[in-house]
N, C-alpha and C positions, 0 to 999 in steps of 0.2 A: 083334351086335345091329343093326347094317346103319341106325339111327335117324340122321335127318340134321336137325340143327336148321334149322328154316325161318320165316320170319316167313309169315304168312296174309294172303292177297289178301283184299280189305275185303268182296267178296261173299260170302265163305264164314265172315265171323265170328261167325255164329250156331252154325256146324256143329264141334265137338269132339268127335273120338273118345271111344271109349271108355277109358277108362285115360291120360288126358293131361287138362289144364287150360292155360286161356289165362294167359298174361300178359303185361303193358302194361311196355314195358323202354325207357330214355332218361330223358334230363336235361331234355329240352325238349320236344321232337317224341317222343309215345310210338309206340313199335312193339310189334304184338301177334305174340306168338310162341305157339305150341301147345307145352307141354313136357310127356312123361309125369312122370306121378304118382311115378314112383319116385325123383324127383329128391328129393323129400320127405323123403327118408331120409337123403340125405346131409349129415354135419355142416358141409360149406361153404356148402351153399344154404340151411341153416337159418339160417347165417349172415347171408348176404346177405338174406333174407326180415326178419330182427331189424331189422338195420339200417337198411333202408328202412322199417320198420315205425315204430321210433325216430323219424325223422329226418321223417316225409313221412304217414304212414298209408297205406292200402292203398287207398282209395277212387280209384276211376275211374271217371268218366261212364259209360262203355260196361261195365261191371261188370269184373270178375277182378281178380285181384293186379296190384297197379302197384310196378315195382319203380326208383326212380329213382337208374340208374347208369349210366356209359359203355355205349353197345350193345354195343360192343366189346368190353369185360371181360364183359358179361353172356354173350357168345357164348362167348369165351375160357373163362369158367368151368364154363358148361354142357356144353359141346362136350368139354371132360376130363373131366369126372364120368360122361357119358355113353359114353363110350371107356372110362374103368375099369371100368363096369359090365357091358359086353359081356364 
């Protein structure tokens, strides 16, 4: 697949490529990532979303989904999922 998970720059926050969605990740400071919609099919990613929703809800003042977990954990999980789907 060749996709590398990266945070997005503040000046490009309104731009989301087709087939992707924004996610805000972090426990205190939130970093915005744009991830492929295909991640929504993976049970591990769904579990991460459910846990975050149950504990904190999804609302974020900038819009998008908020996942309150350590950023390193998010990168590790999503990178493994992206590699396994390529």
